C-alpha positions as CSV (number, residue, x, y, z in Angstrom):
1,X,92.0,195.8,-3.8
2,X,89.1,195.8,-1.4
3,X,87.2,199.0,-1.2
4,X,84.0,198.7,0.9
5,X,81.2,201.1,0.1
6,X,81.0,202.0,3.8
7,X,83.4,202.2,6.7
8,X,84.0,199.0,8.6
9,X,84.0,198.4,12.3
10,X,87.3,197.6,14.0
11,X,86.1,194.0,14.3
12,X,85.2,193.8,10.6
13,X,88.7,195.1,9.7
14,X,90.4,192.6,12.0
15,X,88.4,189.7,10.4
16,X,89.4,191.0,7.0
17,X,93.0,191.2,7.9
18,X,92.9,187.6,9.3
19,X,91.3,186.3,6.1
20,X,93.8,188.1,3.8
21,X,96.8,187.1,5.9
22,X,95.8,183.4,5.9
23,X,95.1,183.5,2.2
24,X,98.5,185.0,1.6
25,X,100.3,182.3,3.7
26,X,98.3,179.5,2.1
27,X,99.2,180.8,-1.3
28,X,102.9,181.0,-0.4
29,X,102.8,177.4,0.9
30,X,101.3,176.2,-2.4
31,X,104.1,178.0,-4.3
32,X,106.7,176.4,-2.0
33,X,105.2,173.0,-2.6
34,X,105.8,173.4,-6.4
35,X,109.3,174.7,-5.9
36,X,111.2,177.1,-3.7
37,X,110.2,180.6,-2.6
38,X,112.2,183.5,-4.0
39,X,113.8,185.8,-1.4
40,X,111.0,188.3,-2.0
41,X,108.3,185.6,-1.4
42,X,110.1,184.4,1.7
43,X,110.3,188.0,3.0
44,X,106.5,188.3,2.4
45,X,105.9,185.1,4.4
46,X,108.2,186.3,7.2
47,X,106.4,189.7,7.5
48,X,103.0,188.1,7.2
49,X,103.7,185.6,10.0
50,X,104.9,188.4,12.2
51,X,101.8,190.4,11.4
52,X,99.5,187.5,12.1
53,X,101.2,186.9,15.4
54,X,100.3,190.5,16.3
55,X,96.7,189.8,15.3
56,X,96.7,186.9,17.7
57,X,96.9,189.4,20.5
58,X,93.3,190.3,19.8
59,X,91.2,188.8,22.5
60,X,88.8,187.3,20.0
61,X,91.5,185.9,17.7
62,X,91.1,182.2,18.7
63,X,87.4,182.3,17.9
64,X,88.1,183.9,14.5
65,X,90.6,181.5,12.9
66,X,93.9,182.1,14.8
67,X,93.7,179.4,17.4
68,X,96.9,177.7,16.3
69,X,100.7,178.3,16.3
70,X,101.3,180.4,13.2
71,X,105.0,179.8,13.0
72,X,104.5,176.0,13.3
73,X,102.0,176.1,10.4
74,X,104.0,178.6,8.4
75,X,107.7,178.2,9.3
76,X,110.0,181.0,8.7
């Protein structure tokens, strides 16, 4: 778990959430390429995609790695 020594700004937190969300989705895609996702893993992907779509509402999301259609890249 990430535990910074100091409090982060809202921007730093959003960037961290984007990184973690994309890492999770990439990891789940790799698992799926080797076989199928369990119901639990599929649920994690579904909720992470929804969460990432909310993060896309941030006015700086395009400049920070979310300049693509998340559901197209990570179908649910």
